[in-house]
C-alpha positions in Angstrom: -14.1 -17.1 -0.1 -16.7 -19.1 -2.4 -19.1 -22.1 -2.1 -20.6 -23.8 -4.7 -23.6 -26.1 -5.0 -24.2 -27.4 -8.7 -24.9 -24.5 -10.8 -25.3 -22.2 -7.9 -22.4 -20.3 -6.0 -22.1 -17.5 -3.1 -18.7 -15.7 -2.6 -17.2 -12.8 -0.8 -14.2 -10.7 -1.1 -12.8 -8.7 1.4 -10.1 -5.7 1.0 -8.8 -3.8 3.9 -6.5 -1.0 3.4 -4.7 0.9 6.2 -1.9 3.4 4.8 -0.4 6.9 5.8 2.4 8.7 6.6 4.1 11.7 8.3 6.4 14.3 7.6 8.5 16.4 10.2 10.7 19.2 10.2 12.6 21.6 12.5 13.6 25.1 12.0 16.4 26.7 14.2 15.9 30.3 14.8 18.6 32.8 15.2 18.8 34.5 18.6 20.2 34.2 21.8 17.8 31.2 22.8 18.0 29.3 19.6 14.2 29.3 19.3 13.1 26.4 17.0 9.9 25.7 15.3 8.6 22.0 14.8 6.4 21.3 12.3 4.8 17.9 11.5 2.1 16.7 8.9 0.3 13.6 8.7 -2.2 11.9 6.4 -4.2 8.6 6.8 -6.5 6.3 4.8 -8.2 3.5 6.0 -10.9 1.4 3.9 -13.0 -1.4 3.8 -14.3 -3.1 0.4 -16.4 -6.1 0.9 -17.9 -7.8 -2.2 -20.9 -10.2 -1.4 -22.4 -12.1 -4.5 -24.1 -15.0 -5.9 -23.7 -16.7 -9.5 -25.1 -19.0 -11.9 -23.0 -21.2 -13.8 -23.6 -20.6 -17.5 -20.9 -22.5 -19.1 -19.0 -25.2 -18.0 -16.8 -27.3 -20.5 -13.3 -28.8 -21.1 -12.4 -25.2 -22.4 -13.5 -23.4 -19.3 -16.2 -22.2 -17.1 -18.2 -18.8 -17.4 -20.6 -17.7 -14.3 -23.1 -14.9 -14.4 -22.7 -12.9 -10.8 -24.9 -10.6 -9.2 -24.7 -8.9 -5.7 -23.4 -5.8 -3.9 -20.3 -3.9 -2.5 -19.8 -2.0 0.3 -17.1 0.8 0.4 -16.1 2.4 3.7 -13.5 5.4 3.7 -12.1 7.4 6.6 -9.4 10.0 5.7 -7.4 12.0 8.3 -5.1 15.1 7.8 -3.1 16.5 10.7 -0.9 19.5 11.1 1.3 20.2 14.5 3.2 23.5 14.7 5.5 23.9 18.2 7.6 26.9 19.1 9.9 25.9 21.6 8.1 24.1 24.1 4.9 25.9 23.1 2.5 24.0 21.1 1.4 26.9 18.7 -0.9 24.9 16.5 -2.4 21.2 16.6 -5.2 20.3 14.3 -6.6 17.3 12.5 -9.2 17.0 10.1 -11.5 13.4 9.5 -13.7 12.7 7.1 -15.6 9.6 6.6 -18.2 8.1 4.5 -19.8 4.7 3.0 -21.3 3.6 0.1 -23.4 0.3 -1.1 -23.6 -0.4 -4.9 -25.2 -3.4 -6.8 -22.9 -5.2 -9.0 -23.4 -7.5 -11.8 -20.7 -9.4 -13.9 -18.9 -12.6 -14.9 -16.4 -14.6 -13.8 -14.4 -17.9 -14.2 -11.4 -19.4 -16.2 -10.3 -20.7 -19.6 -8.4 -23.7 -19.5 -5.1 -23.6 -21.5 -4.3 -27.7 -20.9 -4.9 -29.8 -18.1 -3.0 -28.0 -15.6 -2.8 -24.3 -16.7 -5.7 -21.7 -17.0 -6.5 -18.1 -17.2 -8.8 -17.1 -14.4 -10.9 -13.9 -15.0 -13.6 -11.6 -13.3 -15.3 -8.6 -14.5 -17.9 -6.5 -12.4 -19.4 -3.4 -13.2 -22.2 -1.3 -10.9 -23.8 1.5 -9.1 -26.0 2.8 -6.3 -24.5 4.7 -3.9 -21.4 5.7 -6.0 -21.7 6.8 -9.7 -19.9 3.8 -10.9 -17.8 0.9 -9.3 -15.9 -1.9 -11.3 -13.4 -4.4 -10.8 -11.3 -6.5 -13.2 -8.9 -9.2 -12.6 -7.1 -11.5 -14.9 -4.0 -13.7 -14.6 -2.7 -17.3 -14.8 -3.3 -20.2 -12.5 -2.1 -23.9 -12.0 -3.8 -27.0 -10.8 -2.5 -29.2 -8.2 -4.0 -32.4 -6.6 -4.5 -30.5 -3.5 -5.7 -27.2 -5.2 -4.4 -24.2 -7.3 -2.0 -21.6 -7.2 -2.7 -18.0 -8.8 -0.5 -15.2 -10.0 -3.3 -12.3 -11.2 -3.3 -8.4 -11.7 -6.6 -6.8 -10.1 -7.9 -3.2 -10.8 -10.9 -1.8 -8.7 -12.1 1.3 -9.5 -14.6 3.8 -7.8 -16.2 7.2 -9.1 -18.1 8.6 -6.5 -21.1 11.3 -6.0 -19.9 14.6 -5.5 -20.7 14.6 -1.7 -18.3 11.9 -1.1 -14.9 12.7 0.7 -12.8 11.6 -2.6 -14.3 11.9 -6.4 -12.8 8.7 -7.3 -10.4 6.0 -6.2 -8.3 3.4 -8.1 -6.7 0.3 -6.4 -4.4 -2.0 -8.5 -1.9 -4.6 -8.0 -0.6 -8.0 -8.5 -2.4 -11.1 -6.2 -0.7 -14.2 -5.4 -3.3 -16.7 -4.3 -4.1 -20.2 -3.4 -7.3 -22.2 -4.0 -8.5 -25.1 -1.6 -11.1 -27.3 -2.6 -13.1 -29.5 0.0 
C-alpha cells in the first residue's frame, strides 16, 4: 500500500507466513496383545514481516523513476516443535517447545521503475538495514504492464535476515515470484 503527494511517498508492506507439517508412524509390536506404538512429530512456523517507510522522489523522467527510501521493518517469528509417543492407549510422552521473538530494524534503499516503452516497464526495489538484527535486506525486480485502470506486475522477491545469536534462528531467507496489480486513484 502506497500513498504519494508530490515528491513524497509513504508505503507499507505486510507479509504473513504460517507453515508447518507433521509426520506420524505406528509400529506394531510382537506378542499376544499386539502392542503398538504411535509417534508423531510436528513443526510449525508463524511470522509477520511489516515494512513501513517513506520516500523522496529523486528522479522522475520519461525513462523512469527513482525514489530514495528510509523506514523500519518489524519481524516476528514463532517456532513450535512437538513430539508425541503413545504405547497402546497409554500416553508415554507428549511435549512441545515454542520459542518466539521479534526485532525492529532501520532500513534505507531505493525503489522505482525503468520504462521500456509506453506500456512495459521494469519495477525494482532494494533496501538494507540493521538494528535488532545484524542485517536485513530485500530485493525485488520484474516486469510490469500499464493499462488504463492500473498495472499488472510479475516480479521475483528475496528477503534475507541475519539475526543476532540470541534469536531463535540464526538467519532466514524468503524468496519467490509475485503476481500483483497496481490501482491508481
